[in-house]
Structures are given as structure tokens and as C-alpha cells.
N, C-alpha and C positions, 0 to 999 in steps of 0.2 A: 751340667751347665744348662745355664738358662740365659736368652738374651735380655738386655740391662732393662727391657719395657716389660717383657713379661713377666720378670722377677719382684718389678716394683706392683705389676699389675697383681698377681699373687700375695704381695704380702700386706694390699691394703694399704700399698705410700704412694701411687699415681696421684691421688688426689691434690698430694703435697706441691707436684711437679705440674700437676695441670696440663690440658690437654696437645698445648703446644710449648710444653715442658722440656719436651725430647724432640730432639730435631731426629729423622726418620735415620741417620747413620749413627746417631749414639744410641736408639731404640735396639738397633741389635748388635751392640759391643755384647759379646759372650763373657758373662761372667761366672768364675768356676768353683769361688770362695767368698766369702764374706769372714772380715778380719776387724778385729780392733785394737788389734797390736801391731802399730807400724812395722815393728821388726819379722810380721807374719805377712807380712802383704807381697805380692808378688802377682806376673803377668796373669790377668784375669780375676784380678782381687775386687773386691767393693771392701771402703774401708770407712766403718762407723766410727765418728769422733766423738769418745764418750766419754764422760767427765769423771775421772776413777778419785779414789781417796787421798793420792799420793801424786796424782799425774791427772793434769786435763788433754785427753786423745786431739784436741783442737790443734795442738800445740803440736802434733806431729803426722800432721794431715798431709803436707809437702814432702816430707819423709816418706810416707805411705807412697804417694803417685810418684816419688822418684826412684820407688823400687818395684813399681808395676802396677799399682791401683789403677784401675780404670774409670773410678767413680766415687766421689765421697758424700757422704751422707752428715749431717753438721748439724748444731743447734743453732748456730752463730757464724757467720764469717771465721776461717781458721786464721791465724799466724803463726807464723811466715802464709801467706795467700798461697796459694796453689796454682798450678798453670791455667790461665785462661781457656785454654781448650778441654779443663777435664771439666765433665759434667758436675755439679755440686750443687746437692738438694738441701734444703733447709726443712728440719721437721723439728714437735714440739718437743718430744722425747726422745735423743736416740738410743736411749737404752731400751724402748718400746719398739722401736725400728730395730734394733737388732735381732731382736726375739724375734719378730715377724720376718726378716729377711733368711734368718739361719733355718728357719719352720718351712719357708717358701722354697728356698733353694733345694732342701732334701726330700721333698714334697713330701710334706707334716707326716715325718715319721710316728705319732703319737695316734695320729688320724686309726691304724690299723692296729692298735695296743688298747690291751682294759690297763687303764695308765690308775696305780693309786699312789695319790701323793699320802707323805706320812708328817705329820707336824705338832710342834707343842715344845716344851722347855725342855722333856727329861723322859727318854726311853725312844727316841724316836728311828735308831738303830736298830734296838735290840726288837722293835715292834714292825720295822720292813724285814727284818731277816726271817722272822717268824713268819710274816704273810707271806713272803716267799717260799720257804719251808711248806707250808699250807699247799700254795696252788703244787709246788712240784707235787705234791702226797698225790694230789686230784688227778696229775699227770697232763697242770698243763704245761708247757715250756715258760720257765717264769725267767725274770729278771730283775734284777735289785741296785741300785746304786744308794749308798747310805757312807758316813761319816769313813767308816773304817772299809770295804770296801767296795767294788763293781762284781755282780755275779749276773752268768748269763747261762741258763743251764745250770752244769754240774762246774763251772770253771770259775773261779775266784780268782780276782787280780785285788791286791792291796791298794787301798785308795792312800797316794802318797801327796796329795797337793794342798792338802787341810780346809779343802773346801768340803761344806755338807752337800751345799747342791751347787754345781757346776753351772759356769757362765751361760751363758743362752746358747754358742755356738757348739762349745764341748758338749754341753744335752742333750742340743738334739745331735750332733752325732752319734753319740752313744745310742740311743732313741732307737735313729736309722740300724745304728750294727746291729741292738737285738732284733728289728724286723726282718735285718736281711739272713738274721743266724734261724729266723724260723721262731723265735720267741713272740710271745701272746698276750702275754702280763707282764707290767713289770710296776714294782713301789718304789718310788724315785721320794727319799727324805728331802724331803723341804724347810727348807730353813726359811727365816724370819728375812731375812739380807736376800733370800734369792724371789722372797716374794716384793718386799718391797724393792728391787731394784728393779722387777719387770724381766727375771732371768725367765721366767717359766709362764707366761703372760699367753704363749702360743703351744705350750701342752695341755692336748687332749685331756683333762684329767675325767675319770668315770667316777674316780668315789674319793673324800676326802677323810682322810683318818687322823684324827686329834687324839694325842697323848695330853696328860696333866697339862696348861699353862700357866703358869707364875710370871716370870720377869726374868730378863737376859736381855745382854746388848744395848743399853740402856744408853749405852755411847753414842752406838747410831741410830736411835728410834728417836731417843730423847725422854719419852715417860711409858711406864704401863700401859696406861691409853692407844701409844700412838704402836706399841708393840703388840699389844690384841691385835691393832686394824691391822697390822702385815700377815699376822696368823689368819685374821676371817677371808682376806683374799683370799682365799685357796678354796673355803667354800662358797664364795663368791664365782672361780671359777666354776664350778661344779654346776651350780645349781641351775643356769638356764639349759643342762641337759635332761631331755625326758626321761632318762633313765640314770641320773645322778643322785650316789650315795654320799650324804654326810655321815661319819660312824667319832660320836662324841662321850668323852668320861662324862658321866653323870654327877661324878663328886665333883667335878671345876663348877665351884660356886662364881669363878672369876668370867671362864670363856664361855661356856656354857649355856649361860643364861643369853649372851649376845648372837651365837650359834641357833640356838632354838628359834628366834627371830628370822632368819633367812629360811626362805620359800626353795623346797629343794623334793625329788621326786620321794626320796627314803631317806630317811633318819634312821636313826638307830642307838641307842646308847648302852653303854657297858657300866658295869661295876663292880672293882674288888670289894665293894663293901656292904655286905648283905643289909646292914640297914636304910641303903639307898635303893631307890626301885630305879629300874632298868631292865632293858629290854633282854640283857646280855646278863648273868651276874652271877661269882662264885658263891659258894656256901660249903662249909668245913672244911676251911683251907688250915693245910699242915705244913711249916716250915721246917725242914732241916738241912743237914749240912750237905745232903745228896740233892736238894732239890725242895719242890713243893706240889703238894699232893690237892687237890681240889675237885668239887664238882660244882657244873657250869649248867645250867638253866638259859633255855634262848626257845625264839621261834619256831628253830628246826630242828627241838628236843631237846633232853638231856645226857651228860655226860663225865663221866670222872676223867680224869687229868692228870696226869704226871709230868710239871713242867722239871727239866735237868737241872734249870738255870736256876742262882740260888737268889734268894729274896723274894720276901712275898709280895714286894713291890711290881716283880715281874708277872704279875699271876693278871695284872691291869694291862701291862702288855700286850700279856698272851690272850684275851680279852680281846682287845682293842683288833688284832688281827683274825683272831676266829670270826670274829661278827664282821671284818671286812671280806674274809677268804668266800663266806657263808654264803653273804649279800653277793657275791660276782661268779657264783655256781659252783662252790665246795659245797661239798655232803660234809655234816656238821663229822663224823666219824672221821673222814679224811685231814681235816681242818683239826681236830685234834693228833690226829698222828703228825701232822705233820709238826705242830710246832714239841710235841714230844721229842721229835727227831734232832733239835736241834741241842747241843752238847752245849756249847758257848758262843757267845761273841766276846772277841777277842778284847779286854780290855774292859768287859763290863762282870762285877762280882767274878772275876776271874780269880781260882786259889792259887797259891803257890806252894806246892809241899814237897819237900827234900825231907819231910822227917823230924824237921824241928817240932819241938815241944811247946808250940806258940804256934797262931793261924797267921796266917799273910794274905791278904785280899788287893788286889788292885782293880782300881774302879776309875771311870771316866769322870766321875762326879766332880762338876767345875762351878757349882751354882751354889748358894745357901742351901737350896729346897734341896737338892740334889745328895749334895753334904749328912744333911740332918738326916735325909730318909736313910740309907747305909749308914751311918753310925747309929740308930735308933735299932736297925737292922744287927747288925751285930752285936750291941750291946746286949742281945736277950741271949746270943746263943755264947756270951765270953763272962768264962765263969773269972778271970783274972781283969788286970789295967785293956782299956782299951786305949791303942794309941792311934794317932792321924799324922800323916807325912803328907803336906799341900802347900800350895802357893797361892797366886791367880797372876795372869796374862798382863804384861806389859801394856803399856796404851790401850787399854781396854777398862770398861768396868769399873771403873774407880770406886763407884759407889759400893757395890758388892762386896769389898777385900774386908771390911771391918764386920759385916756381916757373916760372913763366914768364919770369922775368925771368932766373933762371938757366937755361932753354932758351936766351932769344935770346943768350944769354953766350957759349957752345957753341956754336950754328949760326949766329951773324949777327959779319959782320965792323964793323959800324954799329950803333948802339941809339939810338931817339930813343924816350923816353918819356913819352907824354900823356894826355890825357886821354879817357876811352871815357864815361861815364855817369858822373858822379859824384854825381850827387844832393844829400842833403845832408853827403855826407861833404865835411871838407876835402881840396881836391884833392892838395896837397904830400904829405898823408900817404898818399894811393894811389899816388902816383909815388914814394915813397922806399920803400914798403914793396914796392915792383915793382923798384927801384934796389938795395934790400939783395940780393936774389937775384942779380941782373946782377955786382954787385961781390963777393960772393963765390966768385961763377967767372972772376974776374979782370978783368972790366970797370972803363974810367978814366973817370973823368969828363971830360970836356973833350978826354979822347984818340978814345975810343970809345963814351962814353955820354954822353947830353944829357937833361937832364931840359925839358920846355918844355911846359909846359898846355896852352895854346892850341892846339888840334887844328890848325887853319889853319896858324899859324905853324911847329908842328911837320911838316907834311906838306911846307911853302915850304922848310925848311930842307932835309930829307934831297934834292927835286929841285934845289935849287941849288946842294948839294953834291957831291951824287952825278956820277960820273965816265963816260964810254964803257967799256960793257961791265960796269956795274954792274947790277944790280936791287934794287928797292925793293919790298918786301913794306908795303903799310897794312893794317895785321891788327885785326879786332873791333868794327868797325863794317859790314861789308858793304852789306848793301842798305837798313840801317837810314835811316828818315828824318829823324831826331830826334837832340841828344843834350841828355840828362836832367842839368838844374842845380838848385840849389838854387831858383835863381828861377821855376821854369818847363823848358818843352822849346823846344830852340833849335833850327830847323831845320839839317839837315844833308843832304849828298849826298854820301858818299866820291867817286864817279867825278868828279864834277862839280868837287870842290875839286881832287882830282888832277890833272884837267884845265888848270884854274886855272892851277895851279903849275907845270904843265910850260908852258904859255904862257909865263908871266911868264921862266922860265930859260932861255928861248931867246931873247927878247927884252932879257933884262938881268944886268947881273952878280951873282954869289952875294954877301949879307948875311952879317956876320959875327953871333952872337948875343950 
């Protein structure tokens, strides 16, 4: 709890109020919480009117005050207006204010943590999890926040929010919990949304870790340059620190040239391609079904590593995590031992094996780039046909649909297009958009291309028709626990659904669509 005047001062917002902006009585109003949802307002809350994707918080300021909010931060006068007696302050960007207030009210929790932000297009969750494991192997009480789960020490809680990076209030609360529970290090998966929308402005990042940046969420950012600019903000949040660290993929010809120009105390590069020079790099890669073996060279020495996660692309994620770990005080031996200890990351190259004569892999791949990466990986270990079952989210990234269809047609032998999260968009419109890209690259309906809207039916079809030696990739859902439709969220478990379909296949004859 803080008096309103002190909270605004700590948050750096008193400049908007001015020396005479707060009456003595107002300055002493106790603030117990910061909220951006009027339904969460109560006595002692300060309400920040954020303009969201679907609603504008300014329309709910009056409701927040009616529920007990003691002050309102806004960009313009709310409508309906709040009572005259309610302190009302105007700022240029309420989202920045929300971040500042959340950190200030909780006494700036990241100040007491070594926070590494992990961003990029793909591989963020795996890299953050591997970094958490590397810190833990060195004896550091470590935490992580990812799309898949939240970890504090050895406690793991599934992330059911569908948010990669929480809103500023919840994020600061999680960091405060980590500090209270004795953690000293935290790996925070940091999305382009969070960076663009100022959710992380007041996280004191010590280290920025970049996986490869391609493109995603262009429906939000507009174009690739704006997307990259959002990603670059993480390095800029780190760069003013005297001990700031930026870790980047030397093979990333899109992001690396920009990131190399940002001044920072320590910059380290990594590369899973022996032909690309980097501070930390891998040689003698050997991939198999049980994982990937490689040797690494680094400023801290040399080591042999065995990564239990499938896919050679995970070597880059491991190198990123090892580099960040060593740069923040972990010995090379402990860092390698940590990444080697991770057996799986939910929904990431996760094999499903019930004894069936074909391979089944669940992966979160939901961009054209990530789908291509996983399909290429599976192609090398598949003697038969390569199947892929995937879709694309409704009301999101319309441009990528045809691109994903094209990738599937070029790299897979059998394509089953299905629901991902249709939301309020017509499901067949989504599927047709993907199919158009597949057809333009030679896919033919009924021969190697099927549109099966119901995801359960789509998975069953692939399992029923897969032959010995085939591989079936279930892409796009990964760890997610629901499918979002116009009527709401339907519970979903991709792995369990795959197991159901495999079991049915092993006891039943194929059914025709």
C-alpha cells in the first residue's frame, strides 16, 4: 500500500499532475492495487484506462470508481465521466503508466532479480526453459515465465492464459512472487506484443536473448520492419545498463545487423551453423530420434553436449541458453548439464509413441518458417510419407495462411488442413486461405490435400491412413489447452487426442472421409 502522491512520484508520473495537481488530502489516499479491468476494481484501486483491442478502458472508468477505485489515469476524459471528486490524471500513454504504476506499487521487484528476456519468432519457450535449467544446475534459485508454464524453483504451473507475456500488472506480481520466494534469476519469454504495448517497460532486464527473428503478428505490427522494431526494444531496455548483455543469433541476417548497432556493455553471438562465425558455436552435430549430440566452442571453454530435445534446430536454442547462462555467472559445465537435464518441453517436438508403426510428433509450429523447419527435420528421419495436420488462427495473421499452405505442399506428402482457433471467423474461410497456398504449389484435393474442419476428425484421418514408416506432424496447437471458437473455448489436449486416435487406429480399420 502506498499513498497516491508517493505512488505517482515513484512511478515518475507526478510530472503529469504538477506540484498543485494533488490536494493534500488526495495525496494521502492509500492505494492498494493497480487495475486496468473495471471488474477488478475495489476500494483502494487506481484504475488505468487502457485502450484495448476490443474495448476502450475509458468507457469503464465510471464503473471502476463505482466499485471503489480511488483515482483514474486516462489519456482523455472518460465517458461517461467519473465523479468530480475522483482524482483524474491524464497521461500520453496509459499503457506506459500502467507498467510504471505496477512496478512502483510492488517496490520494483525486478530490481532484485537477474532478469533475462527471451524474444524472437520461434524457440522462445524452449530457450527460456533451458536457461532456467542451466541456472538451476549452477545452484541459482531460478524462475521462468513462458507460453507453456511458470516455474519458480522446482514448482511448475501450466500457463493457461494464452498470453506469452502477461500484462504489466500480472507480470510485476509474478516477479514480486519470485523475489518473495527467494529466487534470484528469472527467464521471461518476452513477446513482440508485450514490447510494443509497453507491458515490460519497467522490467529491469539484465540480459536480452534473441532467437531467430522472421515475421509474425503482422496483423498487430503492420509490417516486418515494425515487427522487428518491437523486438529491438528489448535490447534497448538492456543497453543503458553498465552490466547489460545482449545474446543474438549470428545467422539471423534480418535482426542481427540492427541489433549489432545498439550499444551494450556485453554482446555475444551464437551459431548452430559451423560456417557462420560466432562467439559460441556448435560443431559435429549429430541428430537422432533420442536427441542431438554436438560439441561447442565458447569464450568459457569447450564442451560436448547431448540435448535430449529432438530437432537440430534446438541446438540454436541450447546455445542461446548456454551463452546467456555463462554470461550471467554460470560455469560452462553447469550450463551444459542444465540444458542436458531437460527431457521435454510440452508441445515442442514432442513424440507420441504407443507402439504404432509410424512416427507422431506434436509441435507448436504455427508460422510458415517454423512449420518448414520442423518438416525438414522430420523429412530426414522419415522413410515413408510425411503427413502434416495444421491450421491457422482466426482473426490473426491472414497473410501467413497461404504461406503455410505453400510450405506444406513443398515439404509434406500429405496435408490435412483443420481448425486451430477459428474464433469468430468462418472456419472454412480460414481453411480455404491455407489451401489456396497449397494448391498453388501443386497440392490436389482428395489426393494429397484434405480440408477437415474438426481437429479431432482431422487427426483421426491422418492416423487411420498413415502407413508403416510414415511420420505425422500435428502442428500449431502444441501445449495449448483449448480451441477458441465463436461459442467459446473448447478444452483440448493435442497429445491426448493423438493417443486416442492412435489407439483407435490400432484396433480399427480406416474410415473414409
